[in-house]
C-alpha positions, 0 to 999 in steps of 0.5 A, a space after each residue: 724572313 726573306 722572300 726566299 725563305 718564305 713557307 712553301 706549303 704544304 707544310 709537314 707533318 704530311 698526310 697522303 693528300 698533302 704529300 701527294 700535292 708536294 711531289 707534284 709540286 716538285 715534279 712541275 718545278 723540275 719540268 720547268 728546267 729553271 734551276 733558280 726556281 727549283 732551288 727555292 724549294 730547298 732550305 739554304 743549307 740543303 744537302 744533297 746526295 745525287 749520284 756521285 755528287 753532294 751539293 750543299 745550299 742553294 747556289 750549288 744546287 743551281 750550278 748542279 741543275 744548270 750542268 744536268 739540264 745542259 747535258 740532259 736535253 728534252 728532260 721530262 719526268 714523272 714523280 710518284 709518292 712511295 711513302 710519307 711520315 711526319 716531315 719525310 717523304 719517299 718518292 719513285 721517279 723516272 725521267 726521259 732525256 736526249 744526250 748530244 749525241 742523239 741517244 735517248 735515255 730513260 733514268 729511274 730512281 728513288 729519292 728520300 726527302 726531309 723537309 723543315 718547319 717552313 716546308 723547305 727540303 733540307 735533305 735529298 738523297 737520290 739514287 738513279 739508274 740510267 737505261 739507253 732506249 731508242 726514240 720508239 720506247 719513249 713513253 713521255 710524250 708532252 711538250 717540255 714543261 709541266 706534265 699535263 694532268 691527263 698524262 698517265 703516271 708511272 704506275 699507269 705506264 707500268 713503270 
């Protein structure tokens, strides 16, 4: 087994606690804005649907995330567990970002995830909507990187 194919606990089948941990680990990785790091949570042949793009495999995932974070500056994400069963997890999320014209956005969405026996995500289906917001409407105010443990989640923020 190569380093890139090592198990990524928690492993399925998920419990409420392990699904919650898996969601937070995904949030933390995405908030790193490191495409290579993020890609290692996905199987080598992972299939995505993200808006109108359909990346396949880690190389395409890295390319996709590199483009994404070049466009979505000041990116901050919160994910929340919605449901789980066996090797599947559903999450809802919101993230805030700034474009190169100085316009802030809050993007809302849902993701459906399916994991292999190593805990690598093999399927990721995301539906996302963007809302232009003013700087005063922003709710995600931590330094870029991991969301602090004491920062409210989506439910606490009323999102």
